[in-house]
C-alpha positions in Angstrom: -35.0 -83.2 -252.6 -35.6 -83.3 -256.3 -39.0 -83.4 -257.9 -38.9 -87.1 -258.6 -40.6 -89.5 -256.2 -40.2 -93.3 -256.4 -43.3 -95.4 -256.4 -42.6 -96.4 -252.7 -42.1 -92.7 -251.7 -45.3 -91.7 -253.4 -47.2 -94.6 -251.8 -46.2 -93.4 -248.4 -47.6 -89.9 -248.9 -50.9 -88.9 -247.3 -53.8 -88.0 -249.7 -53.7 -84.5 -248.4 -50.4 -83.6 -250.2 -51.8 -84.5 -253.6 -53.3 -81.8 -255.9 -55.9 -84.4 -257.0 -56.1 -86.6 -253.9 -58.9 -88.9 -255.3 -56.5 -89.8 -258.1 -53.3 -89.5 -256.1 -51.9 -87.3 -258.8 -49.7 -84.1 -258.6 -47.9 -84.9 -255.3 -46.7 -81.7 -253.5 -44.9 -82.7 -250.3 -42.4 -79.9 -250.7 -41.6 -76.7 -252.6 -39.8 -78.6 -255.5 -43.0 -80.6 -256.1 -45.2 -77.5 -256.0 -43.1 -76.1 -258.8 -43.3 -79.4 -260.7 -47.1 -79.5 -260.3 -47.1 -75.9 -261.7 -45.0 -77.1 -264.7 -47.2 -80.1 -265.3 -50.5 -78.3 -264.9 -51.1 -78.2 -268.6 -51.5 -82.0 -268.6 -54.4 -81.9 -266.1 -57.8 -82.8 -267.6 -59.8 -79.6 -268.2 -62.6 -80.4 -265.8 -60.1 -80.9 -262.9 -58.0 -77.8 -263.5 -59.9 -75.4 -261.1 -59.5 -77.9 -258.3 -55.8 -78.5 -259.1 -55.1 -74.8 -259.4 -56.6 -74.1 -256.0 -54.5 -77.0 -254.5 -51.3 -75.7 -256.1 -51.9 -72.2 -254.7 -52.7 -73.6 -251.2 -49.6 -75.7 -251.1 -47.5 -72.9 -252.6 -48.6 -70.6 -249.8 -47.5 -73.2 -247.2 -44.0 -73.5 -248.8 -43.5 -69.9 -249.8 -43.5 -70.6 -253.5 -44.5 -67.8 -255.8 -46.8 -69.2 -258.5 -46.5 -67.1 -261.6 -48.6 -69.1 -264.1 -51.4 -66.9 -265.4 -53.3 -70.0 -266.3 -53.2 -71.4 -262.7 -54.2 -68.0 -261.3 -57.1 -67.8 -263.7 -58.4 -71.3 -263.0 -58.2 -70.7 -259.3 -60.8 -68.0 -259.6 -63.4 -70.5 -261.0 
């Protein structure tokens, strides 16, 4: 699977696979999307970054993705 979801595919996903479930942003149903969320982290609003960083690391652990971003690792400590 690539890291692009159609509107219909995204609509079918449970809230639990989103980095920001209340906004249904940063979907991470698989390893490719975890990497995409890591790549797009810089676009996340500042006040939501700690929450998203923790979600990325949790999903990365599930899929065996090694998160290398120092920014995400730093925000996850907040």
